[in-house]
CHARMM internal coordinates of N, CA and C (Angstrom, degrees):
IC EDIT
DIST 1 N 1 CA 1.4526
DIST 1 CA 1 C 1.5328
ANGL 1 N 1 CA 1 C 111.15
DIST 1 C 2 N 1.3275
ANGL 1 CA 1 C 2 N 117.54
DIHE 1 N 1 CA 1 C 2 N -38.36
DIST 2 N 2 CA 1.4625
ANGL 1 C 2 N 2 CA 120.70
DIHE 1 CA 1 C 2 N 2 CA 179.06
DIST 2 CA 2 C 1.5104
ANGL 2 N 2 CA 2 C 111.64
DIHE 1 C 2 N 2 CA 2 C -65.40
DIST 2 C 3 N 1.3185
ANGL 2 CA 2 C 3 N 115.95
DIHE 2 N 2 CA 2 C 3 N -35.99
DIST 3 N 3 CA 1.4700
ANGL 2 C 3 N 3 CA 119.81
DIHE 2 CA 2 C 3 N 3 CA -179.63
DIST 3 CA 3 C 1.5188
ANGL 3 N 3 CA 3 C 109.89
DIHE 2 C 3 N 3 CA 3 C -64.50
DIST 3 C 4 N 1.3242
ANGL 3 CA 3 C 4 N 117.50
DIHE 3 N 3 CA 3 C 4 N -41.34
DIST 4 N 4 CA 1.4640
ANGL 3 C 4 N 4 CA 120.56
DIHE 3 CA 3 C 4 N 4 CA 179.03
DIST 4 CA 4 C 1.5259
ANGL 4 N 4 CA 4 C 111.12
DIHE 3 C 4 N 4 CA 4 C -64.18
DIST 4 C 5 N 1.3150
ANGL 4 CA 4 C 5 N 118.27
DIHE 4 N 4 CA 4 C 5 N -37.11
DIST 5 N 5 CA 1.4570
ANGL 4 C 5 N 5 CA 121.16
DIHE 4 CA 4 C 5 N 5 CA 177.97
DIST 5 CA 5 C 1.5250
ANGL 5 N 5 CA 5 C 110.66
DIHE 4 C 5 N 5 CA 5 C -66.04
DIST 5 C 6 N 1.3443
ANGL 5 CA 5 C 6 N 116.34
DIHE 5 N 5 CA 5 C 6 N -41.09
DIST 6 N 6 CA 1.4667
ANGL 5 C 6 N 6 CA 119.29
DIHE 5 CA 5 C 6 N 6 CA 178.69
DIST 6 CA 6 C 1.5258
ANGL 6 N 6 CA 6 C 110.95
DIHE 5 C 6 N 6 CA 6 C -65.59
DIST 6 C 7 N 1.3262
ANGL 6 CA 6 C 7 N 116.37
DIHE 6 N 6 CA 6 C 7 N -42.98
DIST 7 N 7 CA 1.4662
ANGL 6 C 7 N 7 CA 120.04
DIHE 6 CA 6 C 7 N 7 CA 179.30
DIST 7 CA 7 C 1.5193
ANGL 7 N 7 CA 7 C 109.62
DIHE 6 C 7 N 7 CA 7 C -63.70
DIST 7 C 8 N 1.3179
ANGL 7 CA 7 C 8 N 117.82
DIHE 7 N 7 CA 7 C 8 N -43.23
DIST 8 N 8 CA 1.4656
ANGL 7 C 8 N 8 CA 121.51
DIHE 7 CA 7 C 8 N 8 CA 178.72
DIST 8 CA 8 C 1.5100
ANGL 8 N 8 CA 8 C 111.89
DIHE 7 C 8 N 8 CA 8 C -62.97
DIST 8 C 9 N 1.3179
ANGL 8 CA 8 C 9 N 116.54
DIHE 8 N 8 CA 8 C 9 N -40.18
DIST 9 N 9 CA 1.4616
ANGL 8 C 9 N 9 CA 120.88
DIHE 8 CA 8 C 9 N 9 CA 179.50
DIST 9 CA 9 C 1.5207
ANGL 9 N 9 CA 9 C 110.38
DIHE 8 C 9 N 9 CA 9 C -63.42
DIST 9 C 10 N 1.3285
ANGL 9 CA 9 C 10 N 117.76
DIHE 9 N 9 CA 9 C 10 N -47.08
DIST 10 N 10 CA 1.4612
ANGL 9 C 10 N 10 CA 121.31
DIHE 9 CA 9 C 10 N 10 CA -179.75
DIST 10 CA 10 C 1.5263
ANGL 10 N 10 CA 10 C 111.33
DIHE 9 C 10 N 10 CA 10 C -67.31
DIST 10 C 11 N 1.3281
ANGL 10 CA 10 C 11 N 115.89
DIHE 10 N 10 CA 10 C 11 N -34.25
DIST 11 N 11 CA 1.4620
ANGL 10 C 11 N 11 CA 119.90
DIHE 10 CA 10 C 11 N 11 CA 177.74
DIST 11 CA 11 C 1.5313
ANGL 11 N 11 CA 11 C 110.56
DIHE 10 C 11 N 11 CA 11 C -64.54
DIST 11 C 12 N 1.3204
ANGL 11 CA 11 C 12 N 117.52
DIHE 11 N 11 CA 11 C 12 N -43.14
DIST 12 N 12 CA 1.4611
ANGL 11 C 12 N 12 CA 120.97
DIHE 11 CA 11 C 12 N 12 CA 177.56
DIST 12 CA 12 C 1.5188
ANGL 12 N 12 CA 12 C 111.61
DIHE 11 C 12 N 12 CA 12 C -65.28
DIST 12 C 13 N 1.3103
ANGL 12 CA 12 C 13 N 117.30
DIHE 12 N 12 CA 12 C 13 N -38.38
DIST 13 N 13 CA 1.4688
ANGL 12 C 13 N 13 CA 120.92
DIHE 12 CA 12 C 13 N 13 CA 176.74
DIST 13 CA 13 C 1.5286
ANGL 13 N 13 CA 13 C 110.01
DIHE 12 C 13 N 13 CA 13 C -63.80
DIST 13 C 14 N 1.3153
ANGL 13 CA 13 C 14 N 116.64
DIHE 13 N 13 CA 13 C 14 N -43.29
DIST 14 N 14 CA 1.4612
ANGL 13 C 14 N 14 CA 121.43
DIHE 13 CA 13 C 14 N 14 CA 179.19
DIST 14 CA 14 C 1.5324
ANGL 14 N 14 CA 14 C 110.80
DIHE 13 C 14 N 14 CA 14 C -62.14
DIST 14 C 15 N 1.3123
ANGL 14 CA 14 C 15 N 117.29
DIHE 14 N 14 CA 14 C 15 N -43.77
DIST 15 N 15 CA 1.4651
ANGL 14 C 15 N 15 CA 120.95
DIHE 14 CA 14 C 15 N 15 CA 178.18
DIST 15 CA 15 C 1.5303
ANGL 15 N 15 CA 15 C 110.21
DIHE 14 C 15 N 15 CA 15 C -63.56
DIST 15 C 16 N 1.3249
ANGL 15 CA 15 C 16 N 117.53
DIHE 15 N 15 CA 15 C 16 N -41.35
DIST 16 N 16 CA 1.4689
ANGL 15 C 16 N 16 CA 121.24
DIHE 15 CA 15 C 16 N 16 CA 178.10
DIST 16 CA 16 C 1.5123
ANGL 16 N 16 CA 16 C 112.31
DIHE 15 C 16 N 16 CA 16 C -61.75
DIST 16 C 17 N 1.3207
ANGL 16 CA 16 C 17 N 116.58
DIHE 16 N 16 CA 16 C 17 N -43.25
DIST 17 N 17 CA 1.4685
ANGL 16 C 17 N 17 CA 121.14
DIHE 16 CA 16 C 17 N 17 CA 178.96
DIST 17 CA 17 C 1.5294
ANGL 17 N 17 CA 17 C 109.82
DIHE 16 C 17 N 17 CA 17 C -64.52
DIST 17 C 18 N 1.3166
ANGL 17 CA 17 C 18 N 117.37
DIHE 17 N 17 CA 17 C 18 N -41.17
DIST 18 N 18 CA 1.4656
ANGL 17 C 18 N 18 CA 121.85
DIHE 17 CA 17 C 18 N 18 CA 179.53
DIST 18 CA 18 C 1.5306
ANGL 18 N 18 CA 18 C 110.48
DIHE 17 C 18 N 18 CA 18 C -63.21
DIST 18 C 19 N 1.3204
ANGL 18 CA 18 C 19 N 117.64
DIHE 18 N 18 CA 18 C 19 N -45.67
DIST 19 N 19 CA 1.4645
ANGL 18 C 19 N 19 CA 121.38
DIHE 18 CA 18 C 19 N 19 CA 179.27
DIST 19 CA 19 C 1.5303
ANGL 19 N 19 CA 19 C 110.52
DIHE 18 C 19 N 19 CA 19 C -64.63
DIST 19 C 20 N 1.3266
ANGL 19 CA 19 C 20 N 117.80
DIHE 19 N 19 CA 19 C 20 N -40.48
DIST 20 N 20 CA 1.4613
ANGL 19 C 20 N 20 CA 121.16
DIHE 19 CA 19 C 20 N 20 CA 178.17
DIST 20 CA 20 C 1.5312
ANGL 20 N 20 CA 20 C 110.12
DIHE 19 C 20 N 20 CA 20 C -63.16
DIST 20 C 21 N 1.3225
ANGL 20 CA 20 C 21 N 117.32
DIHE 20 N 20 CA 20 C 21 N -40.96
DIST 21 N 21 CA 1.4649
ANGL 20 C 21 N 21 CA 121.75
DIHE 20 CA 20 C 21 N 21 CA 178.59
DIST 21 CA 21 C 1.5322
ANGL 21 N 21 CA 21 C 110.44
DIHE 20 C 21 N 21 CA 21 C -61.78
DIST 21 C 22 N 1.3184
ANGL 21 CA 21 C 22 N 117.07
DIHE 21 N 21 CA 21 C 22 N -45.85
DIST 22 N 22 CA 1.4635
ANGL 21 C 22 N 22 CA 121.12
DIHE 21 CA 21 C 22 N 22 CA 179.58
DIST 22 CA 22 C 1.5307
ANGL 22 N 22 CA 22 C 110.26
DIHE 21 C 22 N 22 CA 22 C -61.81
DIST 22 C 23 N 1.3281
ANGL 22 CA 22 C 23 N 117.49
DIHE 22 N 22 CA 22 C 23 N -42.24
DIST 23 N 23 CA 1.4635
ANGL 22 C 23 N 23 CA 120.53
DIHE 22 CA 22 C 23 N 23 CA 179.13
DIST 23 CA 23 C 1.5260
ANGL 23 N 23 CA 23 C 111.91
DIHE 22 C 23 N 23 CA 23 C -63.99
DIST 23 C 24 N 1.3178
ANGL 23 CA 23 C 24 N 117.55
DIHE 23 N 23 CA 23 C 24 N -39.25
DIST 24 N 24 CA 1.4654
ANGL 23 C 24 N 24 CA 121.04
DIHE 23 CA 23 C 24 N 24 CA 178.22
DIST 24 CA 24 C 1.5291
ANGL 24 N 24 CA 24 C 110.17
DIHE 23 C 24 N 24 CA 24 C -65.51
DIST 24 C 25 N 1.3183
ANGL 24 CA 24 C 25 N 117.45
DIHE 24 N 24 CA 24 C 25 N -42.70
DIST 25 N 25 CA 1.4695
ANGL 24 C 25 N 25 CA 120.86
DIHE 24 CA 24 C 25 N 25 CA 178.55
DIST 25 CA 25 C 1.5259
ANGL 25 N 25 CA 25 C 110.19
DIHE 24 C 25 N 25 CA 25 C -61.77
DIST 25 C 26 N 1.3244
ANGL 25 CA 25 C 26 N 117.31
DIHE 25 N 25 CA 25 C 26 N -44.66
DIST 26 N 26 CA 1.4596
ANGL 25 C 26 N 26 CA 120.35
DIHE 25 CA 25 C 26 N 26 CA 178.98
DIST 26 CA 26 C 1.5282
ANGL 26 N 26 CA 26 C 111.45
DIHE 25 C 26 N 26 CA 26 C -63.92
DIST 26 C 27 N 1.3161
ANGL 26 CA 26 C 27 N 117.13
DIHE 26 N 26 CA 26 C 27 N -37.56
DIST 27 N 27 CA 1.4599
ANGL 26 C 27 N 27 CA 120.98
DIHE 26 CA 26 C 27 N 27 CA 178.08
DIST 27 CA 27 C 1.5281
ANGL 27 N 27 CA 27 C 111.10
DIHE 26 C 27 N 27 CA 27 C -65.30
DIST 27 C 28 N 1.3098
ANGL 27 CA 27 C 28 N 117.56
DIHE 27 N 27 CA 27 C 28 N -42.23
DIST 28 N 28 CA 1.4682
ANGL 27 C 28 N 28 CA 121.39
DIHE 27 CA 27 C 28 N 28 CA 178.35
DIST 28 CA 28 C 1.5220
ANGL 28 N 28 CA 28 C 110.10
DIHE 27 C 28 N 28 CA 28 C -63.33
DIST 28 C 29 N 1.3192
ANGL 28 CA 28 C 29 N 117.23
DIHE 28 N 28 CA 28 C 29 N -42.17
DIST 29 N 29 CA 1.4702
ANGL 28 C 29 N 29 CA 120.55
DIHE 28 CA 28 C 29 N 29 CA 178.24
DIST 29 CA 29 C 1.5278
ANGL 29 N 29 CA 29 C 109.94
DIHE 28 C 29 N 29 CA 29 C -62.71
DIST 29 C 30 N 1.3167
ANGL 29 CA 29 C 30 N 116.71
DIHE 29 N 29 CA 29 C 30 N -42.65
DIST 30 N 30 CA 1.4724
ANGL 29 C 30 N 30 CA 120.70
DIHE 29 CA 29 C 30 N 30 CA -179.48
DIST 30 CA 30 C 1.5271
ANGL 30 N 30 CA 30 C 111.21
DIHE 29 C 30 N 30 CA 30 C -65.14
DIST 30 C 31 N 1.3145
ANGL 30 CA 30 C 31 N 117.60
DIHE 30 N 30 CA 30 C 31 N -40.87
DIST 31 N 31 CA 1.4595
ANGL 30 C 31 N 31 CA 121.23
DIHE 30 CA 30 C 31 N 31 CA -179.83
DIST 31 CA 31 C 1.5313
ANGL 31 N 31 CA 31 C 110.65
DIHE 30 C 31 N 31 CA 31 C -66.25
DIST 31 C 32 N 1.3129
ANGL 31 CA 31 C 32 N 117.76
DIHE 31 N 31 CA 31 C 32 N -40.10
DIST 32 N 32 CA 1.4668
ANGL 31 C 32 N 32 CA 121.31
DIHE 31 CA 31 C 32 N 32 CA -177.46
DIST 32 CA 32 C 1.5260
ANGL 32 N 32 CA 32 C 112.88
DIHE 31 C 32 N 32 CA 32 C -78.85
DIST 32 C 33 N 1.3091
ANGL 32 CA 32 C 33 N 118.62
DIHE 32 N 32 CA 32 C 33 N -10.09
DIST 33 N 33 CA 1.4583
ANGL 32 C 33 N 33 CA 121.63
DIHE 32 CA 32 C 33 N 33 CA 179.38
DIST 33 CA 33 C 1.5236
ANGL 33 N 33 CA 33 C 108.79
DIHE 32 C 33 N 33 CA 33 C -89.14
DIST 33 C 34 N 1.3204
ANGL 33 CA 33 C 34 N 116.37
DIHE 33 N 33 CA 33 C 34 N 109.52
DIST 34 N 34 CA 1.4630
ANGL 33 C 34 N 34 CA 120.29
DIHE 33 CA 33 C 34 N 34 CA -176.37
DIST 34 CA 34 C 1.5187
ANGL 34 N 34 CA 34 C 112.11
DIHE 33 C 34 N 34 CA 34 C -76.31
DIST 34 C 35 N 1.3123
ANGL 34 CA 34 C 35 N 117.29
DIHE 34 N 34 CA 34 C 35 N -28.00
DIST 35 N 35 CA 1.4535
ANGL 34 C 35 N 35 CA 120.53
DIHE 34 CA 34 C 35 N 35 CA -177.87
DIST 35 CA 35 C 1.5116
ANGL 35 N 35 CA 35 C 113.15
DIHE 34 C 35 N 35 CA 35 C 80.07
DIST 35 C 36 N 1.3160
ANGL 35 CA 35 C 36 N 117.83
DIHE 35 N 35 CA 35 C 36 N -0.60
DIST 36 N 36 CA 1.4574
ANGL 35 C 36 N 36 CA 121.96
DIHE 35 CA 35 C 36 N 36 CA 178.82
DIST 36 CA 36 C 1.5264
ANGL 36 N 36 CA 36 C 108.94
DIHE 35 C 36 N 36 CA 36 C -108.02
DIST 36 C 37 N 1.3048
ANGL 36 CA 36 C 37 N 115.22
DIHE 36 N 36 CA 36 C 37 N 133.38
DIST 37 N 37 CA 1.4615
ANGL 36 C 37 N 37 CA 120.42
DIHE 36 CA 36 C 37 N 37 CA -178.50
DIST 37 CA 37 C 1.5196
ANGL 37 N 37 CA 37 C 110.63
DIHE 36 C 37 N 37 CA 37 C -87.78
DIST 37 C 38 N 1.3016
ANGL 37 CA 37 C 38 N 116.11
DIHE 37 N 37 CA 37 C 38 N 148.21
DIST 38 N 38 CA 1.4577
ANGL 37 C 38 N 38 CA 121.39
DIHE 37 CA 37 C 38 N 38 CA 177.07
DIST 38 CA 38 C 1.5251
ANGL 38 N 38 CA 38 C 109.16
DIHE 37 C 38 N 38 CA 38 C -83.13
DIST 38 C 39 N 1.3276
ANGL 38 CA 38 C 39 N 118.11
DIHE 38 N 38 CA 38 C 39 N 141.54
DIST 39 N 39 CA 1.4724
ANGL 38 C 39 N 39 CA 119.96
DIHE 38 CA 38 C 39 N 39 CA -179.60
DIST 39 CA 39 C 1.5338
ANGL 39 N 39 CA 39 C 110.66
DIHE 38 C 39 N 39 CA 39 C -72.05
DIST 39 C 40 N 1.3191
ANGL 39 CA 39 C 40 N 115.33
DIHE 39 N 39 CA 39 C 40 N 158.40
DIST 40 N 40 CA 1.4603
ANGL 39 C 40 N 40 CA 121.03
DIHE 39 CA 39 C 40 N 40 CA 174.80
DIST 40 CA 40 C 1.5249
ANGL 40 N 40 CA 40 C 109.24
DIHE 39 C 40 N 40 CA 40 C -73.86
DIST 40 C 41 N 1.3225
ANGL 40 CA 40 C 41 N 115.97
DIHE 40 N 40 CA 40 C 41 N 136.28
DIST 41 N 41 CA 1.4678
ANGL 40 C 41 N 41 CA 121.43
DIHE 40 CA 40 C 41 N 41 CA -178.71
DIST 41 CA 41 C 1.5179
ANGL 41 N 41 CA 41 C 110.11
DIHE 40 C 41 N 41 CA 41 C -118.14
DIST 41 C 42 N 1.3417
ANGL 41 CA 41 C 42 N 115.75
DIHE 41 N 41 CA 41 C 42 N 152.21
DIST 42 N 42 CA 1.4615
ANGL 41 C 42 N 42 CA 119.38
DIHE 41 CA 41 C 42 N 42 CA 173.95
DIST 42 CA 42 C 1.5270
ANGL 42 N 42 CA 42 C 109.44
DIHE 41 C 42 N 42 CA 42 C -87.41
DIST 42 C 43 N 1.3335
ANGL 42 CA 42 C 43 N 116.35
DIHE 42 N 42 CA 42 C 43 N -171.17
DIST 43 N 43 CA 1.4732
ANGL 42 C 43 N 43 CA 121.02
DIHE 42 CA 42 C 43 N 43 CA -175.70
DIST 43 CA 43 C 1.5251
ANGL 43 N 43 CA 43 C 112.76
DIHE 42 C 43 N 43 CA 43 C -63.45
DIST 43 C 44 N 1.3308
ANGL 43 CA 43 C 44 N 117.30
DIHE 43 N 43 CA 43 C 44 N -27.80
DIST 44 N 44 CA 1.4614
ANGL 43 C 44 N 44 CA 120.62
DIHE 43 CA 43 C 44 N 44 CA -178.09
DIST 44 CA 44 C 1.5238
ANGL 44 N 44 CA 44 C 112.93
DIHE 43 C 44 N 44 CA 44 C -91.53
DIST 44 C 45 N 1.3230
ANGL 44 CA 44 C 45 N 117.26
DIHE 44 N 44 CA 44 C 45 N -3.47
DIST 45 N 45 CA 1.4616
ANGL 44 C 45 N 45 CA 120.75
DIHE 44 CA 44 C 45 N 45 CA 177.74
DIST 45 CA 45 C 1.5132
ANGL 45 N 45 CA 45 C 114.46
DIHE 44 C 45 N 45 CA 45 C 95.33
DIST 45 C 46 N 1.3443
ANGL 45 CA 45 C 46 N 116.85
DIHE 45 N 45 CA 45 C 46 N 6.00
DIST 46 N 46 CA 1.4620
ANGL 45 C 46 N 46 CA 120.63
DIHE 45 CA 45 C 46 N 46 CA 178.13
DIST 46 CA 46 C 1.5278
ANGL 46 N 46 CA 46 C 109.76
DIHE 45 C 46 N 46 CA 46 C -84.80
DIST 46 C 47 N 1.3326
ANGL 46 CA 46 C 47 N 115.57
DIHE 46 N 46 CA 46 C 47 N 147.42
DIST 47 N 47 CA 1.4618
ANGL 46 C 47 N 47 CA 120.07
DIHE 46 CA 46 C 47 N 47 CA 178.01
DIST 47 CA 47 C 1.5212
ANGL 47 N 47 CA 47 C 108.99
DIHE 46 C 47 N 47 CA 47 C -68.95
DIST 47 C 48 N 1.3423
ANGL 47 CA 47 C 48 N 116.10
DIHE 47 N 47 CA 47 C 48 N 131.13
DIST 48 N 48 CA 1.4608
ANGL 47 C 48 N 48 CA 120.22
DIHE 47 CA 47 C 48 N 48 CA 178.74
DIST 48 CA 48 C 1.5248
ANGL 48 N 48 CA 48 C 109.67
DIHE 47 C 48 N 48 CA 48 C -70.82
DIST 48 C 49 N 1.3355
ANGL 48 CA 48 C 49 N 117.87
DIHE 48 N 48 CA 48 C 49 N 130.49
DIST 49 N 49 CA 1.4644
ANGL 48 C 49 N 49 CA 119.71
DIHE 48 CA 48 C 49 N 49 CA 179.06
DIST 49 CA 49 C 1.5321
ANGL 49 N 49 CA 49 C 110.27
DIHE 48 C 49 N 49 CA 49 C -67.65
DIST 49 C 50 N 1.3166
ANGL 49 CA 49 C 50 N 115.89
DIHE 49 N 49 CA 49 C 50 N 144.11
DIST 50 N 50 CA 1.4657
ANGL 49 C 50 N 50 CA 123.99
DIHE 49 CA 49 C 50 N 50 CA 177.76
DIST 50 CA 50 C 1.5320
ANGL 50 N 50 CA 50 C 112.84
DIHE 49 C 50 N 50 CA 50 C 61.80
DIST 50 C 51 N 1.3290
ANGL 50 CA 50 C 51 N 117.73
DIHE 50 N 50 CA 50 C 51 N 22.24
DIST 51 N 51 CA 1.4656
ANGL 50 C 51 N 51 CA 119.72
DIHE 50 CA 50 C 51 N 51 CA 175.97
DIST 51 CA 51 C 1.5284
ANGL 51 N 51 CA 51 C 108.76
DIHE 50 C 51 N 51 CA 51 C -89.13
DIST 51 C 52 N 1.3112
ANGL 51 CA 51 C 52 N 115.36
DIHE 51 N 51 CA 51 C 52 N 144.72
DIST 52 N 52 CA 1.4604
ANGL 51 C 52 N 52 CA 120.58
DIHE 51 CA 51 C 52 N 52 CA -176.63
DIST 52 CA 52 C 1.5301
ANGL 52 N 52 CA 52 C 108.51
DIHE 51 C 52 N 52 CA 52 C -125.78
DIST 52 C 53 N 1.3276
ANGL 52 CA 52 C 53 N 115.35
DIHE 52 N 52 CA 52 C 53 N 129.98
DIST 53 N 53 CA 1.4642
ANGL 52 C 53 N 53 CA 119.31
DIHE 52 CA 52 C 53 N 53 CA 172.13
DIST 53 CA 53 C 1.5195
ANGL 53 N 53 CA 53 C 107.46
DIHE 52 C 53 N 53 CA 53 C -112.56
DIST 53 C 54 N 1.3103
ANGL 53 CA 53 C 54 N 115.89
DIHE 53 N 53 CA 53 C 54 N 145.58
DIST 54 N 54 CA 1.4600
ANGL 53 C 54 N 54 CA 120.16
DIHE 53 CA 53 C 54 N 54 CA 179.78
DIST 54 CA 54 C 1.5089
ANGL 54 N 54 CA 54 C 109.45
DIHE 53 C 54 N 54 CA 54 C -128.07
DIST 54 C 55 N 1.3061
ANGL 54 CA 54 C 55 N 114.54
DIHE 54 N 54 CA 54 C 55 N 155.75
DIST 55 N 55 CA 1.4617
ANGL 54 C 55 N 55 CA 121.18
DIHE 54 CA 54 C 55 N 55 CA 176.43
DIST 55 CA 55 C 1.5172
ANGL 55 N 55 CA 55 C 107.73
DIHE 54 C 55 N 55 CA 55 C -121.69
DIST 55 C 56 N 1.3192
ANGL 55 CA 55 C 56 N 116.77
DIHE 55 N 55 CA 55 C 56 N 118.87
DIST 56 N 56 CA 1.4581
ANGL 55 C 56 N 56 CA 120.99
DIHE 55 CA 55 C 56 N 56 CA -179.78
DIST 56 CA 56 C 1.5149
ANGL 56 N 56 CA 56 C 108.86
DIHE 55 C 56 N 56 CA 56 C -120.76
DIST 56 C 57 N 1.3191
ANGL 56 CA 56 C 57 N 115.86
DIHE 56 N 56 CA 56 C 57 N 132.59
DIST 57 N 57 CA 1.4568
ANGL 56 C 57 N 57 CA 120.20
DIHE 56 CA 56 C 57 N 57 CA 176.17
DIST 57 CA 57 C 1.5156
ANGL 57 N 57 CA 57 C 109.16
DIHE 56 C 57 N 57 CA 57 C -77.49
DIST 57 C 58 N 1.3123
ANGL 57 CA 57 C 58 N 114.96
DIHE 57 N 57 CA 57 C 58 N 131.12
DIST 58 N 58 CA 1.4684
ANGL 57 C 58 N 58 CA 120.59
DIHE 57 CA 57 C 58 N 58 CA 177.75
DIST 58 CA 58 C 1.5247
ANGL 58 N 58 CA 58 C 108.40
DIHE 57 C 58 N 58 CA 58 C -94.25
DIST 58 C 59 N 1.2932
ANGL 58 CA 58 C 59 N 116.56
DIHE 58 N 58 CA 58 C 59 N 114.41
DIST 59 N 59 CA 1.4720
ANGL 58 C 59 N 59 CA 120.29
DIHE 58 CA 58 C 59 N 59 CA -177.18
DIST 59 CA 59 C 1.4960
ANGL 59 N 59 CA 59 C 110.04
DIHE 58 C 59 N 59 CA 59 C -105.11
END
COOR INIT
IC SEED 1 N 1 CA 1 C
IC BUILD
């Protein structure tokens, strides 16, 4: 019975660490996502006039 309690305890700790890792990864992705799109550029690096960039969430 004690062995099962130890295994269960370590299993819960492992699941907690895994969930914390996933949350940290998602937070880093969210922080690095500016949400602003870069404009279209021509060959010389100038912004193309009347060019439109859009941002669409993929669900």
